[in-house]
C-alpha positions as CSV (number, residue, x, y, z in Angstrom):
1,M,93.2,102.0,87.5
2,N,93.2,102.5,83.8
3,A,95.7,103.9,81.3
4,T,95.7,104.3,77.2
5,I,98.2,103.4,75.0
6,D,99.5,105.7,72.7
7,R,100.0,105.6,68.7
8,A,103.5,104.6,69.2
9,G,102.5,101.9,71.4
10,R,103.5,104.0,74.5
11,L,101.7,103.4,78.1
12,V,102.2,105.8,81.2
13,V,102.4,103.5,84.5
14,P,99.6,105.5,87.3
15,K,101.9,107.1,89.7
16,P,100.4,105.2,92.3
17,V,101.3,101.6,90.6
18,R,104.9,102.8,89.8
19,E,104.8,103.5,93.7
20,A,103.7,100.2,95.3
21,A,106.2,98.5,92.7
22,H,109.2,100.8,93.4
23,L,109.7,101.7,89.9
24,H,111.4,104.7,88.9
25,P,113.2,106.3,86.5
26,G,115.7,104.5,84.8
27,T,114.5,101.2,86.1
28,Q,114.6,98.7,83.6
29,V,111.1,96.0,82.8
30,R,110.6,92.8,81.5
31,F,106.5,92.0,80.2
32,R,105.6,88.3,79.6
33,V,101.7,87.4,78.4
34,L,100.2,84.7,80.4
35,D,96.9,84.1,79.9
36,G,96.0,86.6,78.2
37,R,97.3,89.2,80.8
38,V,100.5,91.4,80.5
39,E,102.6,91.7,83.2
40,I,105.6,94.1,83.6
41,E,107.7,93.2,86.6
42,P,111.3,95.0,87.3
43,V,114.0,93.5,85.7
44,P,116.4,92.2,88.9
45,M,119.6,93.9,89.4
46,A,123.1,92.4,88.9
47,V,125.0,92.2,91.9
48,R,128.6,91.4,94.1
49,F,129.0,90.8,97.6
50,E,130.9,92.1,99.1
51,R,132.5,92.4,102.5
52,S,132.3,95.2,104.7
53,G,133.6,94.3,107.8
54,T,132.2,92.0,109.8
55,M,129.3,92.2,107.5
56,I,128.8,91.2,103.8
57,V,126.9,93.5,101.5
58,A,125.1,93.5,98.5
59,V,126.3,96.0,96.2
60,A,124.9,97.0,92.5
61,Q,126.8,96.6,89.4
62,T,124.6,98.6,87.3
63,E,123.8,102.0,88.3
64,G,120.5,101.9,89.4
65,A,117.6,104.0,91.3
66,I,118.7,105.5,94.5
67,V,117.1,103.3,97.6
68,T,115.6,106.3,99.5
69,T,115.7,105.9,103.7
70,E,111.9,106.2,103.7
71,E,111.9,103.3,101.3
72,I,113.8,100.7,103.4
73,E,111.7,101.6,106.6
74,Q,108.9,101.0,104.7
75,T,110.3,97.4,103.6
76,L,111.4,96.7,107.0
77,A,108.1,97.4,108.4
78,E,106.1,95.2,106.3
79,I,108.7,92.5,106.8
80,R,108.5,92.6,110.3
81,T,104.6,93.3,110.2
82,E,104.5,89.9,108.2
83,R,106.9,87.9,110.7
84,W,104.4,89.1,113.4
85,S,101.4,87.9,112.0
86,D,103.2,84.3,110.8
87,Q,103.9,84.3,114.0
88,H,100.8,84.7,116.2
89,S,98.6,82.5,113.5
90,E,100.0,79.1,114.3
């Protein structure tokens, strides 16, 4: 995918890239230049851990994008697929 930087230096990240990287409006990103490449990555969200009943959960310290149920289910499916592949490739 290609994009063009405008005169003000702005760049529109194509929607499929934003979706694949889980970038939402308001997501802070970090830029790095490595070996002539420009890398863009989300800035990790600051969290604190709290007890919720018998579980410990991470609570965001700053407001950010809301993670949808669909995104959670997709992430869990990817983790399960990866673990299954790891277990069956040995």
